Kinemage of the C-alpha trace (Angstrom):
@kinemage 1
@onewidth
@group {chain A} dominant
@subgroup {mainchain}
@vectorlist {calphas} color= white
{ca met a 1} P 22.718 46.369 170.807
{ca ala a 2} L 24.428 43.416 169.374
{ca thr a 3} L 27.778 42.397 171.115
{ca pro a 4} L 30.817 42.453 169.132
{ca thr a 5} L 31.188 38.546 170.165
{ca ser a 6} L 27.916 37.864 168.682
{ca thr a 7} L 28.458 39.992 165.375
{ca leu a 8} L 31.800 38.003 164.927
{ca thr a 9} L 29.995 34.823 165.527
{ca val a 10} L 27.465 35.285 162.768
{ca leu a 11} L 29.975 36.669 160.264
{ca ala a 12} L 32.244 33.404 161.031
{ca leu a 13} L 28.774 31.442 160.705
{ca leu a 14} L 28.153 33.264 157.152
{ca leu a 15} L 31.707 32.743 156.179
{ca val a 16} L 31.730 28.858 156.667
{ca val a 17} L 28.342 28.928 154.808
{ca phe a 18} L 29.635 30.492 151.746
{ca val a 19} L 33.213 28.391 151.727
{ca ala a 20} L 30.808 25.003 151.846
{ca leu a 21} L 28.670 26.598 149.064
{ca ala a 22} L 31.529 27.260 146.846
{ca glu a 23} L 33.324 23.808 147.643
{ca ser a 24} L 29.982 22.141 146.555
{ca ser a 25} L 29.528 23.976 143.198
{ca ile a 26} L 33.296 23.215 142.383
{ca tyr a 27} L 32.831 19.566 142.254
{ca arg a 28} L 31.453 17.911 139.374
{ca thr a 29} L 30.460 14.230 138.500
{ca thr a 30} L 31.663 13.487 135.166
{ca ile a 31} L 30.693 9.995 134.019
{ca thr a 32} L 32.806 8.756 130.619
{ca thr a 33} L 31.541 5.977 128.761
{ca ser a 34} L 33.616 4.101 126.252
{ca glu a 35} L 33.333 1.619 123.792
{ca ile a 36} L 35.634 -1.436 124.295
{ca thr a 37} L 36.337 -2.813 120.928
{ca asp a 38} L 38.824 -5.024 119.267
{ca glu a 39} L 41.582 -2.988 117.786
{ca asn a 40} L 41.849 -4.938 114.960
{ca glu a 41} L 38.317 -4.766 114.481
{ca ser a 42} L 37.486 -2.370 111.333
{ca gln a 43} L 34.548 0.122 111.092
{ca ser a 44} L 32.797 -1.922 108.617
{ca glu a 45} L 33.238 -4.977 110.727
{ca arg a 46} L 31.711 -2.960 113.876
{ca cys a 47} L 28.663 -1.804 112.103
{ca arg a 48} L 27.988 -5.235 110.664
{ca arg a 49} L 27.838 -6.496 114.023
{ca glu a 50} L 25.795 -3.605 115.358
{ca val a 51} L 23.153 -3.718 112.638
{ca ser a 52} L 20.810 -6.482 112.816
{ca met a 53} L 19.282 -7.996 109.308
{ca glu a 54} L 16.298 -8.734 111.066
{ca gln a 55} L 15.623 -5.338 112.470
{ca met a 56} L 16.049 -4.203 108.657
{ca arg a 57} L 13.403 -6.430 107.244
{ca glu a 58} L 11.613 -3.795 105.892
{ca cys a 59} L 14.269 -2.151 104.016
{ca arg a 60} L 15.166 -5.556 102.407
{ca gln a 61} L 11.825 -6.231 101.167
{ca tyr a 62} L 11.987 -2.555 99.494
{ca leu a 63} L 15.111 -3.860 97.705
{ca gln a 64} L 13.639 -7.206 96.977
{ca ser a 65} L 10.260 -5.457 95.446
{ca gly a 66} L 12.221 -3.495 92.815
{ca arg a 67} L 13.508 -7.371 91.604
{ca arg a 68} L 10.107 -8.330 91.295
{ca gln a 69} L 8.751 -5.611 89.343
{ca val a 70} L 11.604 -5.657 86.867
{ca leu a 71} L 10.970 -9.363 86.503
{ca arg a 72} L 7.166 -8.675 85.794
{ca gly a 73} L 8.229 -5.895 83.520
{ca gly a 74} L 6.317 -3.210 85.753
{ca val a 75} L 7.239 0.308 86.585
{ca ile a 76} L 9.292 0.355 89.535
{ca asn a 77} L 7.705 2.050 92.330
{ca gln a 78} L 9.819 4.685 94.239
{ca gln a 79} L 7.928 4.666 97.431
{ca val a 80} L 10.093 3.767 100.388
{ca pro a 81} L 8.131 2.125 102.832
{ca gln a 82} L 7.987 4.208 106.132
{ca met a 83} L 8.924 1.529 108.309
{ca cys a 84} L 11.950 1.053 106.415
{ca cys a 85} L 13.000 4.901 106.834
{ca glu a 86} L 12.146 4.348 110.730
{ca arg a 87} L 14.558 1.356 110.864
{ca leu a 88} L 17.351 3.069 108.923
{ca arg a 89} L 17.129 6.062 111.016
{ca gln a 90} L 18.011 3.972 114.029
{ca val a 91} L 21.346 3.117 112.682
{ca arg a 92} L 24.264 5.139 113.323
{ca glu a 93} L 25.115 7.630 110.629
{ca asp a 94} L 28.481 6.240 110.055
{ca cys a 95} L 26.857 2.898 109.705
{ca arg a 96} L 24.001 3.250 107.272
{ca cys a 97} L 25.876 2.659 104.335
{ca glu a 98} L 27.410 -0.464 105.551
{ca ala a 99} L 23.859 -1.684 106.548
{ca val a 100} L 22.608 -0.865 103.101
{ca lys a 101} L 25.556 -2.430 101.600
{ca gln a 102} L 24.895 -5.676 103.643
{ca met a 103} L 21.420 -5.859 102.557
{ca ala a 104} L 22.417 -5.462 99.049
{ca glu a 105} L 25.053 -8.218 99.259
{ca glu a 106} L 22.546 -10.749 100.568
{ca gln a 107} L 20.694 -10.258 97.174
{ca met a 108} L 23.819 -10.142 94.830
{ca gly a 109} L 24.109 -14.196 94.015
{ca glu a 110} L 20.330 -14.210 93.035
{ca leu a 111} L 20.454 -11.400 90.510
{ca arg a 112} L 22.005 -10.521 87.152
{ca gly a 113} L 22.095 -7.661 84.686
{ca glu a 114} L 19.177 -5.308 84.845
{ca glu a 115} L 17.972 -6.834 88.168
{ca met a 116} L 21.103 -6.324 89.918
{ca gln a 117} L 21.669 -2.888 88.309
{ca glu a 118} L 17.888 -1.625 89.896
{ca met a 119} L 18.650 -3.215 93.302
{ca ile a 120} L 21.971 -1.515 93.592
{ca arg a 121} L 20.493 1.840 92.349
{ca arg a 122} L 17.567 1.585 95.129
{ca ala a 123} L 20.289 0.671 97.615
{ca glu a 124} L 22.640 3.353 96.826
{ca asn a 125} L 19.634 5.942 97.194
{ca leu a 126} L 17.907 4.537 99.977
{ca pro a 127} L 19.180 6.891 102.480
{ca asp a 128} L 18.305 10.163 100.116
{ca met a 129} L 14.930 8.718 99.619
{ca cys a 130} L 14.345 8.345 103.675
{ca gly a 131} L 15.660 12.080 103.648
{ca met a 132} L 18.804 11.165 105.673
{ca arg a 133} L 22.284 11.559 105.708
{ca pro a 134} L 24.755 9.980 103.835
{ca gln a 135} L 22.352 10.680 100.981
{ca his a 136} L 24.193 8.167 98.776
{ca cys a 137} L 25.963 4.961 99.645
{ca asp a 138} L 28.609 3.916 97.310
{ca ile a 139} L 27.612 0.172 96.511
{ca arg a 140} L 28.749 -0.038 92.895
{ca gly a 141} L 32.381 0.968 93.859
{ca arg a 142} L 32.912 -2.694 95.161
{ca ala a 143} L 33.483 -5.443 92.582
{ca tyr a 144} L 29.758 -6.292 91.454
């Protein structure tokens, strides 16, 4: 038969184990990441800094392809290259329209009339044609 001292020792040991387990489950490690940005930097400027135009090469080519087809009088191809959509999907949702605007702005100086309108239409609908949000980017709202 167990002695009262050994029973108390076992109970005390179990109590210590339970307390240790409870204490270890209370503490959690929380890692917080924050982006240090200039308070004066706008959302537009942050997006422009983050989106490399080299990574958007396929989308720029898609926007330019409409220009070549308009110049030749051909039917405009509505098919967006898969690689363009993949690249656009890698851009944060809140920066997608800024990336599209930036691509369109690159071509603005070279275009006039119907060519420019077609390129803007393609750019505004690019996210929708890739099946992502936002579906429409308002580029016409700018002074073009």
